[in-house]
N, C-alpha and C positions, 0 to 999 in steps of 0.2 A: 560725481562723488556719491558714494553710498551714504545713507542716513547713519549707519552705524559708525562710519568714519568721521562724519560731520561733528559729532559730539566728542570725539577723542582729541580733536585739535584744541589747543588752549593758548591763551596768552601766556607769556612767561611771567606769571604772577603768583605761582603756587606758594612762593615763600613770603609774599606780602602779608602783613598782619591783618589787613582788611579782609582777607579770604579765610582767616582762621576761625575755628569754632562755628562752622556752618553745616547745616544738614544736607545741603545739595552739593554734589561733586563740583570741583573747580572747573572742569571743562564745560559743564552745563551752564554754570554761571557766566563763564567767559563768552560762551556762544550767545547767551541772552543779551549780554552787554554789547556784543558786536552787532546783533540784530537791531537793538535800540539805537546804537550809534549810526547805523546805516539808514536810519530814517523811519523805522517802524515805531508805532506807538507802543506804550507799555501793554495795553490790552491785546494788540496784534502779536506782540512778542509772547505774551501769555498763551494765546491761542496756538501759536506755532509749537511752543514747548508741550502743550497738551497733546497735539497731534503726534509728537515724538514720545509720548508716554510719561512726561514729567508734569506733575500737578503742582504748580506754584502760582501764587497770586501776583497780580500786577504790582501790589505794594511791596512784595518781596523783591521783585525785579527792580523797582524804583530804588530800594535800599542798596542793592548790589551796584547799580549804576553810580549812585552817589558816593558809596564807600570807595569804589575804584577811582572815581574822578578826584576825590579828595586825597588819594594816596599816591598818584602817579603824575608825572609831568604832562603838559599838554601834548596832544597827538601831533605827529609831524604834519607840516604844511606841504602841499604838493605844488610844484611848479612844473607841470608836466611838459615833457618834450614829445612823448608818445602816449597816446590814449587808446584803450581798447573799449569798444562799445558793443554790447549785444542786446538784441531786442527780440521780443516774441509777442504774439497776440494770444491772449487767454480769454476763454469764455467763462464768465462768472454770472450765475443766475440768468443765463440766456442773453447776457449782454457782453459784447466784445470789448476788451480793454487792452492797452499796450503796456507791457512790462519791459523795462530796460535797466541796464546798469552800465556805468562807465568807471574805469579804473586807470590809474597812472601805471604804466607798464614797468617803470623803473622802481618805484617805491611800493607798489601794490596798495596804494591808498585808494579807498573808494571815493570817487569824486561826486557821484550822483546816482540815485536809484529812482 
């Protein structure tokens, strides 16, 4: 997926009051919330947004996450019948690490990262 397409995807939350009166576009906020929900820390999410050209503090991301959490119901629970797992090795500062993700194929819920 291209980076330009990544930020265009959004949760169906554009009409929620928690997203109103914000400086940052809704797809960017939704993407940041998804990153944090997938297991990244607030500072890691901030760093990824900075790489994509969006300068926001981890405190702003914290507020987005909690505003959304307070306004929507709990996320769906997965009882997976089929799971897709992908992994790769990445070299960070000269050290090899494994990166993987697992999703439920039926519901598209991220199970683990």
